[in-house]
GUZATOR-950026 format. One line per field, with one value per residue (C-alpha): chain; residue number from 1; x, y, z. Coordinates in steps of 0.1 Angstrom, whole numbers. Each point is the difference from the previous one (the first is absolute). Example, Ala and Ser with C-alpha at 12.3 -4.5 7.8 and 13.67 -1.06 7.14 Angstrom:
2
cadena = [A_A] .
num = [1_2] .
px = [123_14] .
py = [-45_34] .
pz = [78_-7] .
//
This chain:
339
cadena = [A_A_A_A_A_A_A_A_A_A_A_A_A_A_A_A_A_A_A_A_A_A_A_A_A_A_A_A_A_A_A_A_A_A_A_A_A_A_A_A_A_A_A_A_A_A_A_A_A_A_A_A_A_A_A_A_A_A_A_A_A_A_A_A_A_A_A_A_A_A_A_A_A_A_A_A_A_A_A_A_A_A_A_A_A_A_A_A_A_A_A_A_A_A_A_A_A_A_A_A_A_A_A_A_A_A_A_A_A_A_A_A_A_A_A_A_A_A_A_A_A_A_A_A_A_A_A_A_A_A_A_A_A_A_A_A_A_A_A_A_A_A_A_A_A_A_A_A_A_A_A_A_A_A_A_A_A_A_A_A_A_A_A_A_A_A_A_A_A_A_A_A_A_A_A_A_A_A_A_A_A_A_A_A_A_A_A_A_A_A_A_A_A_A_A_A_A_A_A_A_A_A_A_A_A_A_A_A_A_A_A_A_A_A_A_A_A_A_A_A_A_A_A_A_A_A_A_A_A_A_A_A_A_A_A_A_A_A_A_A_A_A_A_A_A_A_A_A_A_A_A_A_A_A_A_A_A_A_A_A_A_A_A_A_A_A_A_A_A_A_A_A_A_A_A_A_A_A_A_A_A_A_A_A_A_A_A_A_A_A_A_A_A_A_A_A_A_A_A_A_A_A_A_A_A_A_A_A_A_A_A_A_A_A_A_A_A_A_A_A_A_A_A_A_A_A_A_A_A_A_A_A_A_A_A_A_A_A_A] .
num = [1_2_3_4_5_6_7_8_9_10_11_12_13_14_15_16_17_18_19_20_21_22_23_24_25_26_27_28_29_30_31_32_33_34_35_36_37_38_39_40_41_42_43_44_45_46_47_48_49_50_51_52_53_54_55_56_57_58_59_60_61_62_63_64_65_66_67_68_69_70_71_72_73_74_75_76_77_78_79_80_81_82_83_84_85_86_87_88_89_90_91_92_93_94_95_96_97_98_99_100_101_102_103_104_105_106_107_108_109_110_111_112_113_114_115_116_117_118_119_120_121_122_123_124_125_126_127_128_129_130_131_132_133_134_135_136_137_138_139_140_141_142_143_144_145_146_147_148_149_150_151_152_153_154_155_156_157_158_159_160_161_162_163_164_165_166_167_168_169_170_171_172_173_174_175_176_177_178_179_180_181_182_183_184_185_186_187_188_189_190_191_192_193_194_195_196_197_198_199_200_201_202_203_204_205_206_207_208_209_210_211_212_213_214_215_216_217_218_219_220_221_222_223_224_225_226_227_228_229_230_231_232_233_234_235_236_237_238_239_240_241_242_243_244_245_246_247_248_249_250_251_252_253_254_255_256_257_258_259_260_261_262_263_264_265_266_267_268_269_270_271_272_273_274_275_276_277_278_279_280_281_282_283_284_285_286_287_288_289_290_291_292_293_294_295_296_297_298_299_300_301_302_303_304_305_306_307_308_309_310_311_312_313_314_315_316_317_318_319_320_321_322_323_324_325_326_327_328_329_330_331_332_333_334_335_336_337_338_339] .
px = [-159_30_24_31_32_36_26_4_33_10_29_37_11_37_28_26_35_18_38_18_31_30_-3_-19_26_6_-7_26_11_-5_-19_-1_-32_0_-32_-30_-36_-34_-32_-34_-3_-27_-28_-27_25_17_-32_-17_30_4_-37_3_31_-18_-27_-29_-31_-18_3_30_-1_22_-4_28_21_31_21_0_34_18_-6_-37_-1_18_-26_-29_17_5_-37_-12_21_-15_-36_-3_-27_16_-30_6_38_4_29_11_10_32_11_23_-9_10_31_22_37_2_35_2_32_9_11_-29_-29_-5_-15_3_-25_4_-34_-14_-36_-9_-36_-11_2_-30_-24_-32_-35_-14_21_-19_-32_-18_-33_13_18_-15_31_-5_31_15_36_18_38_22_-13_28_13_-30_4_-36_-17_19_-12_-26_-37_-26_-26_19_34_21_-7_9_-27_-25_10_-4_-34_-11_12_-20_-31_4_-1_37_19_31_36_30_38_26_35_27_8_23_-22_-26_-29_-15_-28_-10_-1_-11_-26_-26_-2_-6_-38_-3_24_-8_35_30_34_31_35_13_18_-32_-22_25_0_-38_-8_32_0_34_-6_36_23_36_-3_-36_-35_-20_-34_-18_13_-9_-36_-3_12_-25_-28_7_-6_-31_-14_9_-23_14_-30_13_37_33_27_36_28_36_30_-10_-36_-33_-28_-36_-22_-38_-25_-19_30_14_38_18_37_21_37_20_18_35_17_38_19_19_-33_-11_8_-17_-26_-15_-38_-3_-26_-21_4_-14_-29_-7_-2_-22_-23_-3_-13_-23_-15_-7_-18_27_4_26_22_2_6_30_13_-3_18_31_3_-3_25_25_-4_7_33_12_1_18_-30_-34_-17_29_-3_-38_-14_-34_-17_3_38_3_-19_23_29_-13_10_34_9_-23_-18_19_-7_5_-19] .
py = [56_-15_-16_21_-15_11_21_37_12_37_20_0_-8_-2_-12_-18_5_-30_0_-30_13_-17_19_29_28_24_36_14_-36_-21_-32_-19_-6_-36_0_22_-3_16_-14_8_17_14_-18_-1_-5_-29_-17_2_-13_-28_-9_-2_-22_-22_-7_19_-5_31_36_21_38_29_35_25_27_-4_25_9_-16_-33_-15_7_-16_-30_-4_2_-26_-24_4_-7_-32_-11_9_25_26_35_22_16_2_36_21_31_28_11_-24_-29_-36_-10_-22_-16_-9_-33_-10_-37_-14_-32_-20_9_10_30_30_38_23_34_12_27_7_14_-1_-22_31_15_-30_13_-10_12_-25_-30_-10_-28_4_-13_-30_-34_-12_-22_13_35_0_33_3_13_22_23_4_18_36_12_-31_2_36_8_0_18_-28_-33_9_-5_2_-37_-8_20_-21_-33_11_7_-34_-16_20_-12_-37_-9_-19_21_-7_22_-3_23_10_-5_36_9_27_7_5_-34_6_33_-15_-36_1_21_-24_-31_3_-3_-29_-38_-13_19_-13_10_-13_-2_33_18_-15_10_36_1_-14_6_-38_-16_-33_-9_-11_-4_-27_-12_13_0_-14_11_35_-1_-11_28_26_-14_2_38_3_-21_23_30_-13_-28_-19_-35_-8_16_-19_3_-15_-4_-21_-29_-2_18_5_10_14_2_25_-30_-10_-27_-3_-20_-2_-15_-7_12_-24_-11_14_-1_33_-13_-2_36_23_31_11_29_-3_-29_17_9_-36_-12_24_-11_-36_7_22_-27_-24_26_10_-36_-5_-22_-2_22_-30_-6_37_0_-31_15_31_-17_-22_29_21_-29_0_37_-6_-21_31_33_23_2_-24_-17_-32_-2_-30_-16_-6_-38_3_24_-25_-28_19_-13_-36_13_21_-10_22_19_-8_34_-2] .
pz = [-1_-17_26_6_-12_-4_18_-4_13_5_14_-8_-36_0_-24_21_-14_15_6_15_18_17_32_16_3_28_-10_-24_-9_-31_-8_-33_-19_-11_-20_-6_-13_3_14_13_34_23_17_-28_-28_18_12_-34_-19_26_-3_-38_4_25_-27_15_-20_14_-13_10_-1_13_12_2_-17_-23_-18_-37_-4_-10_34_-2_-34_14_27_-25_-22_30_9_-35_-2_33_-10_28_-6_1_-6_34_-4_-11_-12_19_-24_18_28_-9_5_34_2_27_-2_18_12_9_16_-17_30_23_-23_23_-18_1_-18_-15_-10_-24_10_-34_-12_29_22_-19_3_17_9_-33_-20_14_-19_19_-17_-33_17_8_19_30_18_0_12_9_6_12_28_12_-35_-17_8_-7_13_32_6_27_-9_22_-3_-2_16_-31_-38_-3_26_-22_-30_19_13_-36_-11_28_-9_-36_12_0_27_8_7_9_2_15_-7_26_5_29_16_27_-25_1_25_-16_-35_5_29_-18_-29_21_4_-38_-4_-2_-4_15_-11_19_9_35_-2_-12_27_27_-13_-2_34_21_9_-4_-19_-10_29_-13_-27_5_-3_32_-11_32_-5_-37_9_25_-26_-25_25_3_-38_2_28_-22_-27_-22_-11_-9_3_11_-19_12_-21_11_-11_22_-12_4_25_-6_28_-7_11_16_21_-22_-2_-27_-8_-28_-1_-31_-23_10_-31_3_-1_-30_-20_8_-30_15_25_-20_1_23_22_-31_-12_33_-3_-36_11_29_-20_-27_27_16_-34_-7_33_15_38_16_6_-37_-7_24_-16_-35_13_14_-31_-24_21_-2_-38_0_18_-29_-23_0_-5_18_-25_-18_21_1_-19_-3_34_-3_-5_30_22_-12_17_33_-10_-11_31_28_26_26_37_16_33] .
//
């Protein structure tokens, strides 16, 4: 059999409509828009564009739904320019392309999101064709923001779990990411998927909501608590690595008991243009390393360097450069000591 190669990414395809504002107003008050632009958004769109920018030599392909509108046409054009295979990126006849108004405060780079779920809400099991794909890794995101995939399934727990099981059966390694929703749905939606997941990406907020283990104490991450929380996910079924990213760095806990951590880069606040897509940039860097068979330590290192590159641009992929350029940022900013 021909060796599997490439990353197939499915889930939320979003147009980010980015607005830089002077302040975040109280309700009924006014803020000024200082600049605006559009960019890619959503887990698969961000990760695939990032991998293209990083110079990935392996195939890139997407699965999802867009609308028959200008935003959908813009997504298709961006994918064509990045040489992303869109054979499984289908057009919904009536629903609009999903978009998010992203409000970023100039002084702090803090973000607020106003989201139109659009065509993404109709993405279902039947839209995923794994038999025609020879991808090495299938990445699905974001759980908790995919209406039909988050629904219960009598056999697998959720429809997303069914999709991931099909990907495993077809020979793919599997990866998931979540959205930082403020709800109590995490266990119900996330846990059923884990037996069919090789790499589970979360931030510290998401792992807290999924496991009920508090991992952030005031202004620092408690690594012991984070490892305890990750072990809960391992016991729930994650096959290889639980990877948790946070502003101070990242930590990976393996199904074999290995624990690895990596400090983030010490980028000054004055150099941060925006934080949109930093989590997806980290995941793209890590998946690049994992696809290429690099050890988890290298994958984490790739992740924090690519995330730092992301911080240098306003949109999710504006700051992403070739991988070698991202790695050179370590020499420029240094590694954070966060223990």
